[in-house]
C-alpha positions as CSV (number, residue, x, y, z in Angstrom):
1,M,-8.3,8.3,-6.9
2,T,-5.9,5.5,-7.3
3,D,-4.4,3.0,-4.8
4,L,-0.9,1.5,-5.1
5,T,0.1,-1.2,-2.7
6,F,3.6,-2.4,-1.7
7,D,5.3,-4.8,0.7
8,L,8.5,-3.5,2.2
9,P,10.5,-6.2,4.2
10,D,12.5,-4.0,6.5
11,A,13.6,-0.5,7.6
12,D,16.1,-0.1,5.0
13,A,13.7,-1.0,2.2
14,T,11.2,1.6,3.8
15,R,13.9,4.4,3.6
16,A,14.5,3.3,0.1
17,F,10.9,3.6,-0.8
18,G,10.9,7.1,0.7
19,L,13.7,8.1,-1.3
20,A,12.2,6.9,-4.4
21,L,8.9,8.9,-3.5
22,A,10.9,11.9,-3.0
23,R,12.0,11.9,-6.6
24,E,8.4,12.5,-7.6
25,L,7.7,15.3,-5.0
26,R,8.0,18.8,-5.7
27,A,7.0,22.0,-3.8
28,G,3.5,22.2,-3.0
29,D,3.0,18.5,-2.4
30,L,1.2,17.0,0.7
31,V,1.9,13.6,2.0
32,M,-0.2,12.1,4.9
33,L,1.3,9.1,6.8
34,T,-1.0,6.8,8.7
35,G,0.1,3.9,10.9
36,D,0.5,2.5,14.4
37,L,3.3,3.4,16.5
38,G,6.5,2.0,15.2
39,A,5.1,1.3,11.8
40,G,7.7,3.1,9.9
41,K,6.3,6.6,9.4
42,T,9.3,8.5,10.5
43,T,11.5,5.8,8.8
44,L,9.9,6.4,5.3
45,T,10.2,10.4,6.0
46,Q,14.0,9.8,6.5
47,G,14.2,8.4,3.1
48,I,12.1,11.4,1.8
49,G,14.5,13.7,3.5
50,T,17.5,12.2,1.8
51,G,15.9,12.1,-1.5
52,L,14.9,15.8,-1.3
53,G,18.6,16.6,0.1
54,V,17.5,18.7,3.1
55,R,19.6,19.8,6.1
56,G,19.3,18.1,9.6
57,Q,18.5,14.7,11.0
58,V,14.8,13.7,10.1
59,A,13.5,12.2,13.4
60,S,10.2,12.2,15.0
61,P,8.9,15.8,15.8
62,T,6.4,14.5,18.4
63,F,7.4,17.0,21.1
64,I,7.6,20.0,18.9
65,I,5.1,19.1,16.5
66,A,6.7,20.4,13.4
67,R,10.2,20.6,11.9
68,V,11.3,22.6,9.0
69,H,14.5,21.2,7.0
70,P,15.9,23.7,4.5
71,P,17.4,22.3,1.2
72,L,21.1,21.8,0.9
73,A,21.1,23.0,-2.6
74,D,18.1,23.9,-5.0
75,G,14.9,22.2,-4.1
76,P,12.0,22.4,-1.5
77,Y,12.0,22.5,1.9
78,L,10.9,19.6,4.1
79,V,8.1,20.2,6.6
80,H,7.7,17.2,8.9
81,V,4.7,17.3,11.1
82,D,3.6,15.1,13.8
83,A,-0.1,15.6,14.6
84,Y,-0.3,12.9,17.2
85,R,-1.2,15.5,20.1
86,L,-3.3,17.8,18.0
87,G,-6.8,17.4,19.1
88,S,-8.8,19.9,16.7
89,L,-8.7,21.8,13.5
90,D,-8.1,25.0,15.5
91,E,-4.7,23.6,16.6
92,V,-4.0,22.6,13.2
93,E,-4.6,26.0,11.8
94,A,-2.3,27.4,14.5
95,L,0.6,25.8,12.9
96,D,-0.1,28.0,9.9
97,L,0.9,25.1,7.5
98,D,-0.8,26.6,4.5
99,A,1.8,29.7,4.6
100,S,4.7,27.4,3.8
101,L,3.0,24.7,1.8
102,D,3.7,26.3,-1.7
103,E,7.4,26.3,-1.3
104,S,7.7,23.0,0.7
105,V,6.9,19.3,0.6
106,T,4.9,18.8,3.8
107,V,4.8,15.5,5.4
108,V,2.3,14.9,8.1
109,E,2.1,12.0,10.6
110,W,-1.2,11.1,12.1
111,G,-2.9,13.9,10.0
112,Q,-5.9,11.8,9.0
113,D,-9.3,13.8,9.5
114,L,-7.0,17.0,10.3
115,V,-5.0,18.3,7.3
116,E,-7.0,17.3,4.2
117,S,-8.2,20.6,3.9
118,L,-4.7,21.9,3.1
119,A,-4.6,20.2,-0.4
120,E,-7.2,18.5,-2.7
121,D,-4.0,17.0,-4.3
122,R,-2.1,14.8,-2.0
123,L,-0.7,11.3,-1.2
124,E,-2.3,9.4,1.7
125,I,0.0,6.7,2.7
126,T,-1.1,3.8,5.1
127,I,1.7,1.5,6.7
128,E,0.5,-1.6,8.2
129,R,2.6,-3.7,10.4
130,P,1.9,-6.6,12.9
131,R,1.7,-5.0,16.3
132,G,2.9,-1.8,15.1
133,G,6.5,-3.4,15.0
134,V,7.5,-2.4,18.3
135,D,9.1,-4.5,20.9
136,T,7.2,-3.3,23.7
137,S,9.5,-5.2,26.3
138,A,12.0,-2.6,25.5
139,T,9.7,0.4,26.6
140,A,7.8,-0.8,29.5
141,G,6.6,1.8,31.9
142,T,6.2,4.5,29.3
143,S,3.3,7.0,29.2
144,R,2.0,5.7,25.9
145,P,2.4,1.9,24.6
146,G,5.7,1.7,22.8
147,E,6.7,5.6,23.3
148,T,10.0,6.8,22.9
149,D,11.5,10.4,21.7
150,D,11.1,8.7,18.4
151,P,8.7,5.8,18.3
152,D,9.7,4.8,14.9
153,D,13.3,4.1,16.0
154,E,12.5,1.8,18.6
155,P,13.9,-1.9,18.6
156,E,12.0,-4.0,16.1
157,S,10.2,-7.1,17.3
158,P,11.7,-10.2,15.5
159,E,8.2,-11.3,14.5
160,A,7.3,-7.7,13.1
161,G,7.0,-8.9,9.6
162,V,6.5,-7.1,6.5
163,R,5.3,-3.5,6.3
164,H,2.3,-3.3,4.0
165,V,2.2,0.1,2.4
166,T,-0.9,1.8,0.5
167,V,-0.4,4.7,-1.4
168,R,-3.4,6.6,-2.4
169,A,-3.1,9.4,-5.0
170,L,-5.6,12.1,-4.8
171,G,-6.2,15.1,-7.3
172,D,-5.1,16.1,-10.8
173,R,-1.5,16.5,-9.6
174,W,-1.3,12.9,-9.4
175,A,-3.3,11.8,-12.6
176,E,-0.3,10.3,-14.2
177,V,0.2,7.7,-11.6
178,A,1.8,5.3,-13.7
179,R,5.2,7.1,-13.3
180,L,4.8,7.2,-9.5
181,A,4.1,3.5,-9.5
182,D,7.0,2.8,-11.8
183,G,9.5,4.7,-9.5
184,L,8.1,3.2,-6.3
185,R,8.0,-0.5,-7.6
186,A,11.7,0.0,-8.8
187,A,12.5,0.9,-5.1
188,V,10.7,-2.2,-3.8
189,E,12.6,-4.5,-6.3
190,A,15.9,-2.9,-5.2
191,A,15.1,-3.7,-1.6
192,A,14.1,-7.3,-2.6
193,E,17.3,-7.9,-4.3
194,H,19.2,-6.5,-1.3
195,A,17.5,-8.9,1.1
196,A,18.2,-11.9,-1.2
197,A,21.9,-10.9,-1.6
198,D,24.9,-12.1,0.5
199,P,25.2,-9.3,3.2
200,A,28.9,-9.3,2.6
201,A,28.2,-8.1,-0.9
202,G,27.8,-4.7,0.9
203,G,25.4,-1.8,-0.5
204,S,22.2,-0.9,1.1
205,A,18.7,-1.1,-0.2
206,Q,18.7,2.7,-0.3
207,D,21.9,2.7,-2.6
208,L,20.4,0.1,-5.0
209,A,17.1,2.4,-5.1
210,T,19.3,5.3,-6.0
211,N,21.1,3.6,-8.5
212,R,17.9,2.0,-10.1
213,S,16.2,5.4,-10.3
214,A,19.2,6.8,-11.9
215,E,19.1,4.0,-14.7
216,K,15.6,5.0,-15.5
């Protein structure tokens, strides 16, 4: 078991991080995302979807529990699950995620203590952000603090600060964690370069991460 830690300055850097992570993923991989509402779980998954080259907009599947994104070309499906409203292992089993696991990259938000049995080899990613990074004034009166159709797409609070990301690599699949670390750190460096650059220069942190990966 190995823990890798990263600081991501904004949503753009979080998507770039997900794109870099996607380059290390393959069919059969399980990724668990843990973090408060608005921390950036769906934002990171959007980067994974871009990196995998899948069809359809990656958004929070909160109200339908799971979305399946087929590949645009060769590659695995992306199965994106939001387990927030699942209250038991029986409800998880009813989704039949293990049936598609071998041919998909499965990303589960809010899956802690619910989906670990799907795979001994997995990545557990925790995203920490002050107050969840949500400007609650924009969502007053909702049924759940900071809730919208896609909590991770809510307005950012100006004082939200940096996302602190911990990646825990479990199992033999991730024994060669050095390569994973190198790819992710390259994405973080690219995001830092973008943040320090003149915005008029153009190019997103995700673009920089893509170029940096191509150079490796």
